[in-house]
N, C-alpha and C positions, 0 to 999 in steps of 0.2 A: 451420595453427593459427589464423591470423587469420580465415580463412573460418568456422571453427567458432565463434569468438567473436562474429562479426557475425550469426550465425544464432540466437544465444541471445535470449531475451525482452528487448527493448530497455531497459525501465525498470529491471528487476531487475539486468541485467548492468551497467548504468551505475553504479548505486548500489554494487553489490558490488565492482566494479573500483575505484571511487573510494575505498571503505573500505580495501581492501587497500593501495593505493598511498599514501594519506595517512597511514594508521596505521604502515605500514612505514617511511616516511620520518621520521615523527615520533619513533617509539621508537628508531630508529637514530641520532637526533641530527642528521639532515640538515636538518630544518626544526623550527621551534618550534610545537608544537601549541597554544600559548596564543594564537596568531594565528588559530586556526580554531575554537576552542570557542565556545559561545554565552555571551555576556556582555551582558545586556540594556542596560546603560548605554552600550555601544558601538553597539548596533543602533538602539534607540529614543531618539534624541538629536537636538538641534538645535544643540548646542555644537560639533559637529564633523561631518565627512562620515560619515553612517551606514555602518557596516561590514556591509552587507547580506549579504555572502557567508557570514557566520556562520550565517544561517538555514538554509543548505544544508550547509556543511562540518561543522556540529555533528552531522550524521547520518552522517558518514564516519569517525568515530573510534571504534575498538574499545577494549576493555580491553587491558592489556598482556599480554605473554608468550603463553601458549597460546591466549588469546582472540583474538589476531590472526587465527588460522585458524578458530576455532569461531564467532565472531560473524558473519563474512561467510558461513560455511556455512549457518547457520540462516536468515539473511536470504535467501539465494538459494534454499534448499530450499523454503521456504513462499511466498516472493514469486513465484518462477517457476511454482510449481504453480497459484497463482491467476491469474497473467497469461496462462497458456496453456490452462488447463482450466476455469476458473470461468465459468458462464453469466451471472454478475453483470456480467462485463466483456466482453460479446460484441462491442461496437463498438470501432473503433480509438480509442485515447485514453482509454477508460473507466478503465483501470487507472492511468493517469497522474493523472487527476483524483482517484481514490480515494487514491492515495499522497500527493498534494498536500494533500488534506483531512486525512489522518492527521498529516502533518507540521505543519500549521497548528495543530491542536488540541494536539499534543504540545509544540510550542514555547510556546504560551500557558500551558498548565498546568504542564509540567515546567520550562520555562525562565523564564517571567515570574513565575509564582506560587511554585514550589518552589525557584527559583534554582539549578537544575541546569545542567550545562555540556555534556553530550554525550547523544545520544538514539538511537544506533543500536540498542541493545537494546530500547528502547521501540517502535521501528518494527518490529523483528523480531517482537515479541510481538503487535503489531497484525496483522501478516500471519498469524501462527500462529492467532490467534483467529478471523479470517475463514475461514482454511483449515479449521479444526476445525468451524466451522458448516456449511461446504459438504460436509465429509466426516467426519461424526461417528463412524462406525464403521470407518473405514479404519485399518489398523494402521500405526503409525509407530514408528520406532526412535529412542529418546532415549538416546544413549550405548549402554549394553548392555541396556537395558530396552525391551520391546515392549508397547504398549498402544493402546487406541483413541484416535484423535486428539482426541476431545472432552475428554480429560484433559490435552492438551498445554499449554495456557496455564497451568494450575495447576502443572504440573511445571516449566515454565520460571521462573515466579515463585518457586517454592519453592527452586530451585537458586540463583537470584540472592540470595534472602534468606539462605541458609546461607553462601554464599561471600563475598558483598559487603556483607551487612547490610541492615537495614530501609530505610535511606534510598535505596539503589540499587534495592531492590525497589519502593519507592514511585514512583520515577522511571520504572522500567520499566512499572509498572502503568498509567501514563498512555497507553501504547500500546493497552492493552486498552480503556480508557475511550474513546479516539478511534475504535477499530474498532467498538465497540458503538454509539456515537453515529451513526456512518455507517450502520450496519445499521438503527437506529431511524428515521433520517430518510429513508432510501431504500427501506426495505421494510416495517418494522413499522407506522409511522405512516400511510403511504399505503394499505397493504393492510387494516389492521385499525382504524385510527382515522379513515379517510375524509379524511385530509389530502392535501396536494400535495407531490410530490417536487421540491424546489427545486435539488437537486444534479444537474446535467446536464453533458454534455461539449460545449463550444462547437465550432462547425464548424471554427474555425481549429485547434483542438487535434486534431480528427479528421484534418485535412489533414496535420499533422505526422507522423502515424502511417499515412499512406497511405489515409485514409478517403474515397475518392471514391465517388459514387453508382454502385451496381452492382458494386462490388468485393466480393470474397468472401474469407473467412478460414476455413481448416480448423481446427476446434476438436475437443476430445475428445468433445464431446456432439453434434457435427454440423457443419454449414456455416453460418456467420454471414454474411448478406448486408447490405451497407450500403445503406439506403434513401435516397430523396430527401426532404429536409426539406420540410415544408409551408410554402409561401410563401417569401419571401426573407429572413426574419428569422434572423440568425445565432444567436439564442438559442432558436429553435424546436427542439424535440426531434426527433431523427431517427426516421424510421419504419422503421428496420431490422428485419429479421426473422431468425430462426434456425430451422434445421431439425434434427431429430434429438432424442433424448431429452435432457431437462434444459433445453430452451429455455424462456424466460420470456415470457409475454404482456406487451406494453407498453401495451395498451389494451383496450377492449371493442369487440366487433362491433356492428353496427347493431341486431341483434335482430329476430326475426320470429315471428309466431304459428305454432303448430304446423300444418303443412299448407300454409303459404304457399310 
């Protein structure tokens, strides 16, 4: 059983397992969840030692009762699909940086501005939004209903609105905002606006996930090969390549006249 767990996608399995453990302990009364929810006055403060762990643990708390099982399920369902299949995250650590970006935006908008306390559902919606972009016509099962995944974010928001009310739906919607902002900054603006993509995976993060030059990863769209960074700058973007359908060009070739 342990071997199966460690073979799961690392980022998604860690968040999912953390959510199950923290929420189960909290709702069973073994720990106080008030020590783990996001409270901006306890995080952004100079009057006391900042409780920085709340920036992470606020993403590990589900809704009570049946949601203890369903919230982690949705998180893992779409998070693992992105982490193992998406060509957006072909290099080691890419999905970690994507998740960290989503969390940062959600904390700022939902936590600091909207004064919400927990953000797991917002992160799940962010994953679902990116998953739907990558697989718009793939059939997904949402409880007992099957439909194209492009409608998945709307269905998740509508369900939250009906069950938990407009405030909860607004908080969850910050995940959609964060995922769309990531897509704009990394794909839309560089591709169609001529801008530069400033969101990259540092070499140290690649190393955390086994990203050594020449290493390969088997992905659903082919084989991703870790390239050697240009020069010695840690912030230089890797020149990794991927083979198979769905690979994305990370740059332009030198270009030649026809016949040369």
